[in-house]
C-alpha positions as CSV (number, residue, x, y, z in Angstrom):
1,M,43.7,113.9,113.2
2,K,43.0,117.0,111.2
3,R,39.8,117.7,113.2
4,F,41.7,117.2,116.4
5,L,44.4,119.7,115.4
6,I,41.7,122.3,114.3
7,A,39.8,121.8,117.5
8,F,43.0,122.1,119.5
9,F,44.0,125.2,117.7
10,L,40.6,126.8,118.2
11,F,40.5,125.9,121.9
12,F,44.1,127.2,122.4
13,T,43.3,130.4,120.5
14,A,40.1,131.0,122.4
15,Y,41.8,130.3,125.7
16,S,44.7,132.7,124.9
17,V,42.2,135.5,124.1
18,V,40.4,135.0,127.4
19,W,43.7,134.8,129.3
20,A,45.1,137.9,127.6
21,A,42.0,139.9,128.7
22,S,41.9,138.6,132.3
23,P,42.1,141.3,135.0
24,R,44.7,139.3,136.7
25,D,47.1,139.5,133.8
26,V,49.3,142.3,135.3
27,K,51.8,142.3,132.5
28,A,49.2,142.7,129.8
29,F,47.5,145.6,131.6
30,D,50.8,147.2,132.3
31,Q,51.6,147.0,128.6
32,I,48.2,148.8,127.9
33,I,49.2,151.6,130.2
34,A,52.7,151.9,128.6
35,E,51.1,152.2,125.2
36,M,48.3,154.6,126.1
37,S,49.3,158.2,125.4
38,E,46.3,159.5,127.4
39,A,47.6,157.7,130.5
40,S,50.3,160.3,130.9
41,S,50.1,162.5,133.9
42,P,49.6,166.2,133.2
43,I,52.3,166.8,135.9
44,K,55.6,164.9,135.2
45,R,57.5,163.3,137.9
46,Y,61.1,164.3,138.5
47,Q,63.9,164.3,141.1
48,A,63.7,167.5,143.1
49,W,65.7,169.2,145.9
50,F,63.6,168.5,149.1
51,P,65.6,168.6,152.3
52,S,63.9,166.5,155.0
53,D,64.7,164.9,158.3
54,E,62.7,161.8,157.2
55,K,64.5,158.6,156.3
56,P,64.9,157.6,152.7
57,G,61.9,155.7,151.5
58,T,59.4,157.8,153.4
59,I,56.4,159.2,151.5
60,I,55.3,162.8,152.2
61,V,52.0,164.0,150.7
62,R,51.5,167.7,150.5
63,A,47.8,168.0,149.6
64,S,47.9,171.8,149.3
65,E,50.7,171.5,146.7
66,R,49.0,168.4,145.1
67,R,52.4,166.7,145.2
68,L,53.8,163.5,146.7
69,Y,57.5,163.3,147.6
70,L,59.4,160.0,148.0
71,I,62.4,160.8,150.1
72,L,65.6,159.6,148.3
73,G,68.1,161.0,150.8
74,D,70.8,163.6,150.8
75,G,68.2,166.4,150.3
76,W,66.6,164.8,147.3
77,A,63.1,163.3,146.6
78,M,61.2,161.9,143.7
79,K,58.3,164.4,143.1
80,Y,55.0,163.3,141.7
81,G,51.8,165.1,140.7
82,I,48.7,163.8,142.6
83,G,45.0,164.3,142.8
84,V,43.7,164.9,146.3
85,A,40.4,164.9,148.4
86,R,37.8,167.4,147.4
87,E,36.5,169.9,149.9
88,G,35.0,168.2,153.0
89,F,37.0,165.0,152.5
90,E,40.4,166.2,153.4
91,W,42.4,164.4,156.1
92,S,46.0,164.2,157.4
93,G,48.2,162.2,159.6
94,E,50.9,159.6,159.8
95,F,50.4,156.1,158.4
96,H,52.3,153.1,157.1
97,V,51.7,151.1,153.9
98,S,49.8,148.1,155.2
99,M,49.3,146.3,151.8
100,K,50.3,146.7,148.2
101,R,48.2,145.4,145.2
102,Q,48.6,145.3,141.5
103,W,45.4,146.1,139.5
104,P,43.3,146.0,142.7
105,D,39.7,145.2,142.8
106,W,37.4,148.0,144.1
107,T,34.5,147.8,146.4
108,P,33.1,151.2,147.1
109,P,32.2,151.8,150.8
110,P,28.6,152.1,151.7
111,E,28.9,155.9,152.3
112,M,30.2,156.3,148.7
113,I,27.4,154.2,147.3
114,K,24.9,156.3,149.3
115,R,26.3,159.5,147.7
116,Q,26.5,157.9,144.2
117,P,23.9,155.1,143.9
118,D,24.9,154.3,140.3
119,L,28.3,153.0,141.4
120,P,28.9,149.2,141.0
121,K,28.9,147.2,144.3
122,H,32.3,145.6,143.2
123,M,34.7,146.1,140.3
124,E,37.4,143.7,139.2
125,G,40.9,145.2,138.7
126,G,41.7,146.4,135.2
127,P,42.1,149.5,133.0
128,D,38.5,150.7,133.6
129,N,38.8,150.3,137.4
130,P,39.1,153.7,139.2
131,L,41.9,152.4,141.4
132,G,44.1,152.1,138.4
133,A,47.3,150.0,138.1
134,R,48.5,149.8,141.7
135,A,47.3,150.6,145.2
136,L,49.2,151.3,148.4
137,Y,46.8,150.8,151.4
138,L,47.3,153.1,154.3
139,G,47.1,151.5,157.7
140,D,43.7,150.2,158.6
141,T,41.9,153.1,156.8
142,L,39.9,152.9,153.6
143,Y,42.4,155.4,152.1
144,R,44.9,154.5,149.5
145,I,47.5,155.9,147.2
146,H,46.4,154.5,143.9
147,G,46.4,154.9,140.2
148,S,43.6,156.4,138.2
149,N,41.8,155.8,134.9
150,E,41.2,159.6,134.8
151,P,44.8,161.0,134.5
152,E,43.3,164.4,133.7
153,T,42.3,164.7,137.4
154,I,45.9,164.7,138.6
155,G,46.6,168.1,140.1
156,Q,43.0,168.6,141.2
157,A,41.0,168.1,144.4
158,V,38.3,165.6,143.2
159,S,38.6,162.4,145.2
160,S,36.6,161.1,148.2
161,G,39.9,161.1,150.2
162,C,42.3,158.8,148.4
163,I,45.5,160.1,146.8
164,R,45.4,159.6,143.0
165,M,48.3,159.3,140.7
166,A,48.7,158.7,137.0
167,N,49.1,154.9,136.4
168,E,52.7,155.2,135.2
169,D,53.6,157.2,138.3
170,V,51.9,154.8,140.8
171,I,53.7,151.9,139.1
172,D,57.0,153.7,139.6
173,L,56.2,154.5,143.3
174,Y,54.9,151.0,143.9
175,N,58.2,149.5,142.7
176,R,60.2,151.8,145.0
177,V,58.4,151.2,148.3
178,R,57.6,148.3,150.6
179,V,54.9,147.3,153.1
180,G,55.7,149.2,156.2
181,T,56.8,152.4,154.4
182,K,56.0,155.5,156.5
183,V,53.5,157.9,154.9
184,I,52.9,161.4,156.1
185,I,49.8,163.2,154.8
186,E,50.0,167.0,155.2
187,P,47.2,169.4,154.6
């Protein structure tokens, strides 16, 4: 009986360690983000005066300002710092959130692998994944509003087209919007 209990304890302990490290364990990874001081955005989010004719819940990205606004209504918006596309990768238009994912996997498109051959072909979601804690997929494009494992890039033009946010900010935004949310990307 003693051997059985020891074996059970060792199995359970080993299983728990593997389970706690699984990329699919959203709460565990979210806790890591909450505890990481380096995860903080260099640009803090706050509620700002932002008169708009858009409905509450609409996202407006102003790439030139390197800011994302979530319309709250009555002239107010939640204002977030973002990282934007580097020169030559800029884009604009009107889209809708087509999908939301927590700790998304990442598969770089062939064009990106051609530019950066050392990139992995696929990466499981988790703290080391460049898509960060959450992703909002924009229409049928390859572009996303997503977290980042490089919060120091927030406020800069460094991406291949996606809108980057600090992980704690993208979690906040993710919790406020739904699939179907209107997204306006301005230059």
